[in-house]
C-alpha positions as CSV (number, residue, x, y, z in Angstrom):
1,M,148.4,-170.5,49.9
2,T,146.3,-173.6,49.5
3,P,142.5,-172.8,49.9
4,M,141.0,-174.0,53.1
5,A,138.7,-177.0,52.8
6,K,135.0,-176.7,53.4
7,P,133.8,-177.6,56.9
8,N,132.8,-181.1,55.8
9,E,136.0,-181.7,53.8
10,I,138.5,-181.2,56.7
11,P,140.2,-184.5,57.6
12,V,138.5,-186.0,60.6
13,A,140.2,-188.8,62.6
14,L,137.9,-191.0,64.7
15,V,139.7,-193.1,67.3
16,C,137.5,-195.9,68.7
17,Y,137.8,-199.2,70.7
18,N,135.3,-201.2,72.5
19,R,132.2,-199.0,72.9
20,P,129.9,-199.7,69.9
21,W,127.0,-197.6,71.3
22,H,129.2,-194.5,71.8
23,T,130.8,-195.1,68.4
24,A,127.4,-195.2,66.8
25,Q,126.4,-191.9,68.2
26,V,129.6,-190.2,66.9
27,L,129.1,-191.8,63.5
28,K,125.5,-190.6,63.3
29,A,126.7,-187.0,64.0
30,L,129.4,-187.3,61.3
31,M,126.8,-188.5,58.8
32,R,124.5,-185.6,59.7
33,H,127.4,-183.3,59.0
34,D,128.2,-185.2,55.8
35,V,131.8,-185.5,56.7
36,R,133.6,-186.5,53.5
37,N,137.3,-187.0,54.5
38,L,137.0,-189.5,57.4
39,Y,139.8,-191.7,58.9
40,V,138.8,-194.3,61.4
41,F,141.3,-196.0,63.7
42,C,140.0,-198.9,65.8
43,D,142.2,-200.5,68.4
44,A,142.5,-204.3,68.9
45,P,141.2,-206.0,72.0
46,R,143.4,-205.8,75.1
47,H,141.6,-208.6,76.9
48,P,139.6,-211.5,75.5
49,A,136.4,-210.0,77.0
50,D,136.9,-206.9,74.7
51,A,136.8,-209.0,71.5
52,E,133.0,-208.9,71.2
53,P,132.4,-205.2,71.7
54,V,135.5,-204.4,69.5
55,G,133.9,-206.6,66.8
56,R,130.6,-204.7,67.1
57,A,132.4,-201.3,66.8
58,R,134.3,-202.6,63.7
59,A,131.0,-203.8,62.2
60,L,129.7,-200.2,62.5
61,I,132.8,-198.9,60.7
62,R,132.4,-201.4,57.9
63,A,128.7,-200.4,57.5
64,I,129.6,-196.7,56.7
65,R,128.0,-195.8,53.3
66,W,127.7,-192.0,53.2
67,T,131.5,-191.7,52.5
68,R,134.4,-194.0,51.9
69,P,136.5,-193.8,55.0
70,H,140.2,-194.6,55.4
71,V,140.1,-197.4,57.9
72,V,142.9,-198.7,60.1
73,L,142.0,-201.9,62.2
74,Q,144.9,-202.6,64.6
75,E,146.0,-206.2,64.9
76,A,147.5,-205.7,68.4
77,N,146.3,-203.5,71.2
78,Q,147.9,-200.0,71.1
79,G,146.3,-198.3,74.1
80,L,144.9,-194.8,74.0
81,A,148.2,-192.8,73.7
82,R,149.6,-194.8,70.8
83,S,146.2,-194.8,69.1
84,V,145.8,-191.1,69.2
85,V,149.4,-190.2,68.4
86,G,149.4,-192.7,65.5
87,A,146.2,-191.3,64.1
88,V,147.4,-187.7,64.2
89,N,150.8,-188.7,62.6
90,T,149.0,-190.7,59.9
91,V,146.6,-187.9,58.9
92,L,149.1,-185.1,59.2
93,A,151.5,-187.0,56.9
94,E,149.0,-186.3,54.2
95,H,147.2,-183.1,55.3
96,E,148.1,-179.8,56.8
97,Q,145.4,-180.0,59.5
98,L,143.0,-182.4,61.1
99,I,140.1,-182.8,63.6
100,L,140.3,-185.7,66.0
101,L,137.4,-187.2,67.8
102,E,137.4,-190.1,70.3
103,D,134.4,-192.4,70.4
104,D,132.6,-190.5,73.1
105,C,132.8,-187.0,71.7
106,V,129.7,-186.1,69.7
107,P,129.9,-183.0,67.5
108,K,127.1,-180.5,68.1
109,R,125.3,-178.5,65.5
110,H,128.0,-175.8,65.0
111,F,131.1,-177.8,65.8
112,F,132.5,-178.1,62.2
113,E,131.7,-174.4,61.5
114,F,133.7,-173.5,64.6
115,M,136.6,-175.7,63.7
116,H,136.7,-174.5,60.1
117,A,136.6,-170.9,61.2
118,C,139.5,-171.4,63.7
119,L,141.6,-173.6,61.5
120,T,141.4,-170.9,58.8
121,T,141.8,-167.8,61.1
122,Y,144.7,-169.1,63.1
123,R,146.6,-171.5,60.8
124,D,149.5,-169.0,60.4
125,Q,149.4,-167.8,64.0
126,P,152.4,-169.6,65.7
127,R,151.1,-169.1,69.2
128,V,147.9,-171.0,68.5
129,F,148.6,-174.8,68.7
130,G,145.1,-176.1,68.6
131,I,141.3,-175.8,68.9
132,N,139.2,-177.5,71.5
133,G,135.5,-178.3,71.0
134,Y,134.8,-178.5,74.7
135,T,134.8,-175.9,77.4
136,V,133.8,-175.9,81.1
137,P,130.5,-174.1,81.8
138,I,131.0,-170.4,81.9
139,P,128.7,-168.2,84.0
140,P,126.4,-165.9,82.0
141,T,127.9,-162.9,83.8
142,L,131.3,-163.6,82.4
143,L,129.9,-164.3,78.9
144,A,128.0,-161.0,79.0
145,A,131.2,-159.1,79.7
146,Y,133.3,-160.8,77.0
147,P,132.8,-159.7,73.4
148,Y,133.8,-162.9,71.6
149,D,132.5,-166.4,71.1
150,A,135.9,-168.0,71.7
151,Y,138.8,-167.5,74.1
152,F,142.5,-168.5,74.5
153,Y,143.8,-170.7,77.3
154,P,147.3,-172.3,77.7
155,R,145.9,-175.8,78.5
156,I,145.5,-178.1,75.6
157,G,142.1,-179.8,75.1
158,S,141.3,-183.2,73.8
159,W,137.5,-183.6,73.7
160,G,136.9,-182.9,70.0
161,W,140.0,-181.0,69.0
162,A,142.0,-179.9,66.0
163,T,145.5,-178.9,65.1
164,W,147.9,-178.2,62.2
165,R,151.0,-180.0,61.0
166,R,153.1,-176.9,61.7
167,A,152.0,-177.1,65.4
168,W,152.2,-180.9,65.9
169,R,155.8,-181.0,64.7
170,H,156.7,-179.9,68.3
171,Y,155.1,-183.0,69.8
172,D,157.6,-185.3,71.6
173,T,156.8,-188.7,73.1
174,D,159.5,-188.3,75.7
175,L,157.8,-186.8,78.7
176,G,161.0,-186.8,80.8
177,R,162.9,-184.8,78.2
178,L,160.0,-182.3,77.9
179,Y,159.8,-181.9,81.7
180,R,163.6,-181.2,81.9
181,R,163.4,-178.6,79.2
182,C,160.5,-176.9,80.9
183,V,162.3,-176.8,84.2
184,E,165.5,-175.5,82.5
185,A,163.5,-172.8,80.7
186,G,161.6,-171.7,83.8
187,V,158.2,-172.6,82.3
188,D,155.2,-172.1,84.6
189,L,153.9,-175.6,84.8
190,M,150.7,-174.5,86.6
191,Q,149.6,-172.0,84.0
192,G,147.0,-174.5,82.7
193,G,146.1,-176.1,86.0
194,A,147.8,-177.5,89.1
195,D,146.9,-181.0,88.0
196,I,149.4,-180.8,85.1
197,P,152.7,-180.9,87.2
198,E,151.0,-183.4,89.5
199,N,150.2,-185.7,86.7
200,V,153.6,-185.3,85.1
201,K,155.3,-186.3,88.3
202,A,152.9,-189.3,88.7
203,F,153.7,-190.5,85.2
204,L,157.4,-190.1,85.6
205,G,157.2,-191.8,89.0
206,G,155.5,-194.8,87.4
207,R,152.1,-194.1,89.1
208,A,150.3,-193.3,85.8
209,R,150.5,-194.7,82.3
210,D,149.3,-194.4,78.7
211,S,149.4,-190.6,78.4
212,W,149.8,-188.5,75.3
213,T,148.2,-185.3,76.5
214,L,150.9,-184.5,79.1
215,Q,153.6,-184.6,76.4
216,W,151.4,-182.3,74.2
217,V,150.7,-179.8,76.9
218,L,154.4,-179.5,77.9
219,A,155.4,-179.1,74.2
220,V,152.9,-176.3,73.9
221,Y,154.1,-174.7,77.1
222,L,157.7,-174.7,75.8
223,Q,156.7,-172.8,72.7
224,G,154.6,-170.2,74.7
225,G,151.5,-171.6,72.9
226,C,147.9,-171.9,73.7
227,Y,144.6,-173.4,72.5
228,I,141.4,-171.6,71.5
229,Y,138.2,-172.7,73.2
230,P,134.5,-171.9,72.4
231,T,132.7,-170.0,75.1
232,V,129.9,-172.6,74.8
233,S,130.8,-176.2,74.2
234,Q,130.5,-177.5,70.6
235,I,131.0,-181.1,71.8
236,R,128.8,-183.3,73.9
237,N,130.8,-185.9,75.8
238,I,128.8,-189.0,76.3
239,G,131.6,-190.9,78.1
240,F,130.6,-190.2,81.7
241,D,128.8,-193.5,82.1
242,G,131.7,-195.6,83.4
243,S,132.3,-197.3,80.1
244,G,135.7,-195.8,79.3
245,V,139.1,-197.2,80.0
246,H,140.6,-193.9,81.1
247,F,137.5,-192.1,82.4
248,G,135.1,-193.5,85.0
249,S,131.7,-192.5,86.1
250,S,130.1,-189.1,85.9
251,R,132.0,-186.0,87.1
252,S,129.3,-183.4,87.4
253,K,131.5,-180.4,87.0
254,F,132.5,-181.5,83.5
255,D,129.4,-183.4,82.5
256,Y,126.9,-180.8,81.2
257,E,124.7,-180.3,78.2
258,A,125.2,-176.9,76.5
259,Q,122.7,-175.3,74.2
260,D,123.7,-175.0,70.5
261,H,125.5,-171.8,70.0
262,P,127.1,-170.5,66.8
263,V,130.5,-169.0,66.9
264,R,130.5,-165.7,64.9
265,R,133.0,-163.5,66.7
266,L,136.6,-164.7,66.8
267,P,139.4,-162.6,68.4
268,R,142.1,-161.7,65.9
269,Q,144.7,-160.9,68.5
270,V,146.0,-163.7,70.8
271,F,145.4,-162.7,74.4
272,Y,144.3,-164.2,77.7
273,Q,141.1,-162.9,79.3
274,P,142.0,-162.9,83.0
275,E,138.5,-163.6,84.2
276,L,138.1,-166.6,81.9
277,V,141.6,-168.0,82.7
278,T,140.8,-167.7,86.5
279,H,137.4,-169.4,86.0
280,Y,138.9,-172.3,84.0
281,N,141.8,-172.7,86.5
282,A,139.3,-173.0,89.3
283,Y,138.4,-176.4,87.9
284,F,142.0,-177.6,88.2
285,G,143.8,-175.2,90.4
286,G,146.4,-173.0,88.6
287,S,148.7,-170.1,88.4
288,S,147.5,-166.6,89.2
289,R,150.5,-165.1,87.5
290,P,149.6,-162.5,84.9
291,M,149.9,-164.1,81.5
292,A,148.3,-161.7,79.1
293,P,148.3,-158.3,77.4
294,T,145.2,-156.1,77.8
295,P,142.3,-157.6,75.8
296,P,141.4,-155.7,72.6
297,R,138.5,-153.2,72.6
298,P,135.0,-154.5,71.9
299,A,135.1,-152.7,68.6
300,E,137.4,-155.4,67.3
301,A,134.8,-158.0,68.1
302,S,132.3,-156.4,65.8
303,E,134.8,-156.1,63.0
304,A,135.9,-159.8,63.6
305,G,132.2,-160.8,63.5
306,R,131.7,-159.1,60.1
307,R,134.8,-160.8,58.8
308,R,133.6,-164.3,59.9
309,T,130.1,-164.1,58.5
310,I,131.5,-165.7,55.3
311,V,132.2,-168.9,57.2
312,H,129.3,-168.9,59.5
313,I,126.6,-169.9,56.9
314,N,138.6,-182.8,76.4
315,T,140.8,-187.2,76.1
316,H,140.6,-189.0,79.1
317,D,144.1,-189.5,80.5
318,V,144.0,-186.1,82.0
319,A,140.6,-185.1,83.3
320,G,138.6,-182.2,81.9
321,G,139.3,-182.4,78.2
């Protein structure tokens, strides 16, 4: 088995467009973390008015000196979905795993430690399809009753996320085909939020466009998969200022600043904690159907924490990461 890269050696794909200030904040964070294996994908202007801010974002990319990034400057506008999918495909053609950041997702202090720990721990766990850096705020009472620093949830996340080649091979760009397969298989389309089937129907009905997350979430549903989330966000989303193409002005229930929180205790067994699933679903509406085996005993948390000490030294076409 190939040894896992150090946290700052994991391939990181940054997808940016016409927000130079936001891009600069992400690049500053990547420089602080000394990210060595950086890929940058910058889309081309969609409208003439975008040419100037796109040019300023590209100037920031050309000015990178702390590492030698792999840079892709598109000649024609791709849109968000093609930009993200193309970036993931490009990086995973060369590597077994990647972290993807959009230009408004700023990694916090422990983000790369969290990603490294999860990419290592769950890389051979077929039910785990990805890792999200963002979580909705969780009440202290729920955190106090839960023995880990991360939890599983069936909804994919896209605000600072990671995945493996072995998981991404299930991705399909054809949403209609995925939807039909889900219906035929009796998949609970509300398990990760009532907004998922609503958005799928809107997309298929021509009332929405430029989505990649809907295809990904249905692909994960079909495989009985899930994502792992931190109990405290490891990403700061700075895109709630109305500057984004896909996400408008501030939505207070998602826009919050979490304290830096290290992730030391990872669950070894894949399970859904009912209280956390219910809490997350409250943000979107969702299924109350039981989805999980009984959580493991707290003793496992202590053991997992000891095992993890060696490493401890969501996008915007669907709301909420």
